[in-house]
N, C-alpha and C positions, 0 to 999 in steps of 0.2 A: 551189269556183269556180276556184281557181288550177290545179286538176288539168286543166281543159279548155284552159288556155293552155300549160301545161308538162305534156305527156303522159307524159314519162319520170319514173316515180315515184322512181327513185334520184336523178335530178338535182334534183327538187323537195325531197327530204329533205336533200340536200347544201346547197341554197340556204338552206333554213330553218336548218340547223345553223350555217352560217357567217355568214349575212347578217343574222340577227336580232341577233347580238352579235358584232361584229368582233373581239373579244378571244378568241373561241373558237378553239382549235386541236385538231387530232386527226390520227391516223395511220390507215392503211388497215385494219389488223387490228381496231383499236378500233371503227371505223365498221362493219366487217363484223359484229361482235358486236352493236353497238347497233341496226343496221338489220335484222339477220337476213337479209341478202342475200349473194350470192356476192361474193367479193373481186374477181373479174374485172369484174363489172358496175359495182362501185364504182370500181375503178381506171380503167376506161374514162371514166367521167364526171368523175372527179378530173382526169384528163389533159386532157379537153376544156375544163373550166373553167380549168385552169391555162394552157393554150394560148391561151385567150381573155383571159388576164390578169385574170380575175375572182378567181382564187385565187393565192396565192403559197405557196412551200414552202421549208422548210429542213430540213437533216438534223441529228438529235441521235442520235449513235451510228449504228446501222443503220436507224433509223426516219426516214421522211420525213414531217414534220408539215406540214399544210396549214392555212391561215387565209385569211379574206377579204382581198382587196386593197382596203383602205379608201381608197386613192388613185385607184382606177379611177373614170373619169367617171360611170359608171352605179351606183356603190355606193349613193349616197344614194337614188336612185330605186328600186333593187331593195329596199333596206331599208324604204323607205316602203310599197311594195306588199306586202311580207311583213307589216309591222306592221298594215296594213289587213286583210289576209287573216286573221290570227289575232285581230283585234279590239282591238289595243292603241291604235289611234287613237281608237276609241270610249271605251275605258276612260279615256284621258287627258282627252278632252273632257267626258265625262259624270260622271266620279267625281273625278279628281285636281284638276281646275281648280275644283271646287266644294266641296271638303271644308272649307275654312276654314284652320285652323291647321296644315295639313300642310306639312312642311319638305321632305321628299323621298319618292320612291316608287321601289321596285325591283321588277322582275319576278324571281321565284324559281321553283324547280321545273323541270319539264321544258322549258317554253318558254325559260327563261333559258339553257339549254344547247343550244337548237335542236332539241329533240325535239318532234314533233307531239303535241298534247294537246288534249283537250276541256275542260280546266280551265285557267283563268288564275289563277296564284298571285301575290298581291301582298304586298309588305311596305310598309306605310305608316308613315312616321316623323314624329312630332310629339309635343309635350308636352301638348296640350289638344285632342284630336280628338273630336268628337261622334260616337260610334259608332252612335247611333240614326239619325243623318242618313246615315252611310256605308251602313248596311243598306238604306235606301230608295234611295240612288243605285245601289248594287250590283244591287239587284233590277231597276231600270230598265235598266241596262247589260246584264245577263244576257239580257234579252229581245231587245235589239238585236243582240247578237253571237252569240246561240244557243250560249253556252258558260257553264259554271259558273264563277263567280268566287269564289275564296277569298281572304281577306285576313287579315293579322296586323298589329295596331297596336302599335308599340314607341316608346319614348321615344328621344331622342338617345343617352342613356347605354346603353340596351339594344341599340341598333343595332349597335355595333361588335362585341360578342361574337357576335351572331347572324350577321353577315355573314362572320365568320371561318370559320363552319361551313357556309356555303351558297354555291352558285353563284348569283350575282345579277347582274342587268343593270339599271343605273341608267336609269330612263326619265323621271323628272321631278324638277325642283327648283323651289322657290319662287324667283321672279326678284327 
């Protein structure tokens, strides 16, 4: 759906990469390897997004690192559109808000680092989560977002060790 609004595939990949998780940083050669596209096509789009102030950059050695400009007036809206596109809004509404003793939820895997994926990987953190109920909620949500949803349930104690080894995007907390 988003492909019909943003017809440039490289620009779309860059928006997903940087705007799903504003902490994500990357440099040109890394993006070239990750996207499998020419460095020139990626450089042109990075420069356009930086000129529009959607991305900010800094040098570390001879590498120019880019990240989303979280202070841009449109950051929140772009992030929201991308979350809806990948199905995170539905996951939050249908699963996370209804699980019960859930303390936190994280997006892990490819989507957490801004890569396109047909799979939504979740880390659910809580000490007494009814996994049978989660299975039912996940099944309903998968039909709504047309994506496979994988999840891992960990206790608060297990979470710290797991997150040290994973790229994770915090997407929900108990209020």
